[in-house]
C-alpha positions in Angstrom: 67.1 169.9 194.1 66.5 169.3 190.5 62.9 168.6 189.4 62.6 165.2 187.7 61.1 164.9 184.2 57.9 162.9 183.7 59.9 160.2 181.9 62.4 159.9 184.8 59.5 159.6 187.2 57.8 156.9 185.2 61.1 154.9 185.0 61.6 155.3 188.8 58.1 154.1 189.5 58.6 151.2 187.1 61.7 150.1 189.1 59.9 150.4 192.4 56.8 148.5 191.2 59.1 145.8 189.7 60.8 145.4 193.2 57.4 145.1 194.8 56.2 142.5 192.3 59.4 140.5 192.7 58.8 140.4 196.5 55.3 139.2 195.9 56.4 136.6 193.3 59.5 135.5 195.3 57.4 134.8 198.4 54.4 133.2 196.6 52.1 135.9 198.0 48.6 136.1 196.6 48.3 138.8 193.9 45.2 140.2 195.7 47.6 141.4 198.4 47.9 144.6 196.4 44.2 145.3 197.2 44.7 144.8 200.9 44.3 148.0 202.9 47.3 147.0 205.1 49.5 146.7 202.0 48.2 150.0 200.6 48.8 151.7 203.9 52.4 150.2 204.1 53.3 151.6 200.7 51.9 155.0 201.6 53.8 155.0 204.9 57.1 154.1 203.2 56.5 156.8 200.6 55.7 159.4 203.3 58.8 158.4 205.3 61.0 159.1 202.3 64.6 158.2 201.7 66.6 156.5 204.3 64.0 154.2 205.8 65.8 151.1 207.1 63.6 148.0 206.7 62.6 146.2 209.9 65.0 143.7 211.2 64.2 140.0 211.5 64.0 140.4 215.3 61.6 143.4 215.0 59.2 141.5 212.7 59.4 138.3 214.6 59.4 139.7 218.2 59.1 143.4 218.9 56.4 144.5 216.5 54.6 141.2 216.6 54.2 141.6 220.4 53.0 145.1 219.9 50.4 144.0 217.3 49.2 141.1 219.6 48.7 143.7 222.4 46.7 145.9 220.1 44.5 142.9 219.1 43.9 142.0 222.8 43.1 145.7 223.6 40.5 145.7 220.7 39.1 142.4 221.9 38.5 143.9 225.4 36.2 146.5 223.7 34.1 143.6 222.3 34.1 141.9 225.7 32.6 145.0 227.3 29.9 145.0 224.7 29.2 141.3 225.4 28.6 142.2 229.1 26.1 144.9 228.1 24.1 143.2 225.4 25.0 139.5 225.5 26.5 137.6 222.5 26.1 134.6 220.3 28.7 131.9 220.2 29.0 130.6 216.7 30.8 127.5 215.3 31.6 126.6 211.8 33.2 123.3 210.9 35.1 122.4 207.8 37.4 119.7 206.5 40.9 120.6 205.2 42.7 118.9 202.3 44.1 116.2 204.6 40.6 115.2 205.8 41.1 116.9 209.2 38.0 118.4 210.8 38.5 122.0 211.9 36.0 123.9 214.0 36.2 127.7 214.1 34.6 129.6 217.0 33.4 133.2 216.6 31.4 135.5 218.8 28.8 137.9 217.4 27.3 140.9 219.2 25.9 144.3 218.1 29.5 145.5 218.0 30.4 142.9 215.3 31.7 139.4 214.8 35.1 138.3 216.3 37.1 135.2 215.5 38.1 133.5 218.8 40.0 130.3 217.7 40.2 127.3 215.5 40.4 123.8 217.0 41.3 120.5 215.2 38.3 118.4 216.0 39.2 115.4 213.9 39.0 113.0 216.8 35.8 114.5 218.3 33.6 116.0 215.6 31.3 112.9 215.7 31.4 112.5 219.5 28.5 114.5 221.1 30.1 114.3 224.6 33.5 115.7 223.4 31.8 118.4 221.4 29.7 119.3 224.4 32.9 119.7 226.5 34.4 121.9 223.8 31.3 124.1 223.6 31.1 124.2 227.4 34.7 125.3 227.6 34.0 128.1 225.0 31.0 129.3 227.0 33.3 129.5 230.1 35.9 131.4 228.2 33.5 133.9 226.9 31.5 134.1 230.1 28.4 132.1 230.8 26.6 135.3 231.8 27.4 136.8 228.3 26.3 134.0 226.0 22.7 134.3 224.9 22.7 131.6 222.3 24.9 129.1 220.5 24.7 128.6 216.8 26.1 125.5 215.0 25.4 123.5 211.9 22.9 120.7 212.1 25.3 117.7 212.4 23.8 115.2 214.8 26.7 115.4 217.3 26.5 119.1 217.4 22.7 119.1 217.9 23.2 116.6 220.7 26.0 118.7 222.2 23.8 121.8 222.1 21.0 119.9 223.9 23.5 118.9 226.6 24.7 122.5 226.9 21.1 123.7 227.4 20.5 121.0 230.1 23.6 122.2 232.0 23.1 125.9 231.5 19.4 126.7 232.0 
């Protein structure tokens, strides 16, 4: 195999970087993607694999590997759940309004192991209804495990304060 000159290597890199950039531009991906550790790891993995790597098929991306990744996420979540049983945890909610004036409530769980996102729920029809928000928080406590939840943290919106009080009445 003939060793490449520095100029040839620079031209080859230029072509590869142009292809990467075209993919980013053509899919309207954010430019800061190139700082993402997953992106960097992907580029390194492709480089280490070398010539002949066939890109993943549509089916692999959409089904096979997505299922594998979901399984990995669930396995990692189980490690957090074990910690919740040992030390307890905090259920946290954070509400925000999107560009279409819909209220979205995010639920996270914090423990000494770290903070985990659980889910987002469209609460447009219930954010100002203390009874509906109580039901939502009560369901979340059941999902996490009543025996694991030490406290619930929300913002100070009146419906959420009232929902919290109802939750404390129900779960002494």
